[in-house]
C-alpha positions, 0 to 999 in steps of 0.5 A, a space after each residue: 819119084 821119076 819113072 826109070 825106063 829101058 828101051 829095047 828095039 833093034 832100030 836106033 832111030 826108034 830108040 832115039 825117038 822114044 827117048 826124046 818123047 819120054 825125056 820131054 815128059 819127065 820120064 828118065 831113060 836109063 838105058 837102051 838095048 838092040 836085042 833081047 839079050 841086051 835087054 835082059 842084061 840092062 834090066 839086071 844092071 839098071 833095075 828100071 821101072 819099065 822096059 819098052 820091049 820090041 817083039 821082033 829083034 835079032 839074037 833073042 826076041 822080045 817075048 823070050 826076053 820078057 819071059 826071062 826078065 819076069 821069071 825072077 822076082 822083080 818090080 820091073 814092068 814090061 810094055 810090048 811095042 810092035 808094028 804087028 797088030 796081031 792078037 796072037 802077039 798080044 796074048 803071047 806077051 800077056 802070057 809071058 807076063 807083060 803088063 801091056 801092049 802098044 803099037 809103034 804108031 802110038 801118040 807121044 802122050 799115050 806112050 808116056 801115059 802108058 808108061 806111068 800107068 803100068 808103074 802103078 800096078 795096073 795093066 794097060 789092056 782091060 780085063 774084057 779085052 784080055 778075056 777075048 784074047 785068052 778065049 781065042 788062044 789059051 789052052 787049059 792043060 795039066 802040062 806046065 802052062 805059061 802062068 802056072 800057079 798052085 791054086 790050092 793055097 787060095 781060100 774058097 772065097 778067093 777062088 770065087 773072086 779069081 773066077 769072076 776076075 777071069 770073066 772080066 768082072 770089075 771089083 764093083 761087079 764082083 762085090 755085087 755078085 758075091 754080096 760083099 763090099 767093094 773094099 772087101 773085094 779089093 782086099 781079096 784081090 790083093 791077097 790073090 795077087 800076093 799068093 799067086 805072084 801076079 802083077 795085074 788083073 790081065 795076068 789073073 785072067 790068063 791064069 784063070 783060063 790056063 789053069 782050067 779054073 774057067 773055060 771059054 764061054 763061061 760067064 
């Protein structure tokens, strides 16, 4: 099945370039948007699999557009594209629910591979990189955090698994730490995602910090 993409960027030449790159690699571009408001509208009308979202746009920036798109149940994934290689942007994008972050000088092959990767449910950033970002920028708070979820419906074992995910552990490492099979860990991870409405492991890492389940320095 062909992956369907919306490109949101305020520069027409950038949109045209990305459209040509993706189309040439068998990825269908179903729409374009010149600002965040247009991006939100395009997602509602076109139901794409992925949005390539610029951060700095007029009217509404890409971070706010990402929040609005992902605030309602959707299978759409958001990949943030920007010329600004700043950790604060990466963290803000992840906290808003984005599945990945790319600089605009990404190679054509990497761009197409990233689009395909996030449609499978994976995050583009590894959990260990996400952990580094949240340790710098996340602030545990009882106030409504960016990824607030009620953890009370998780079982004690699921809380253990989520804690280890928050530390950037892989399924194999979690299995070893808890003396479980890797298949059992995968089942727990899937249940955690379903109960907390999480899209990927990077969101799980952000959630673990922002709910105070773990704190910077925990290993």
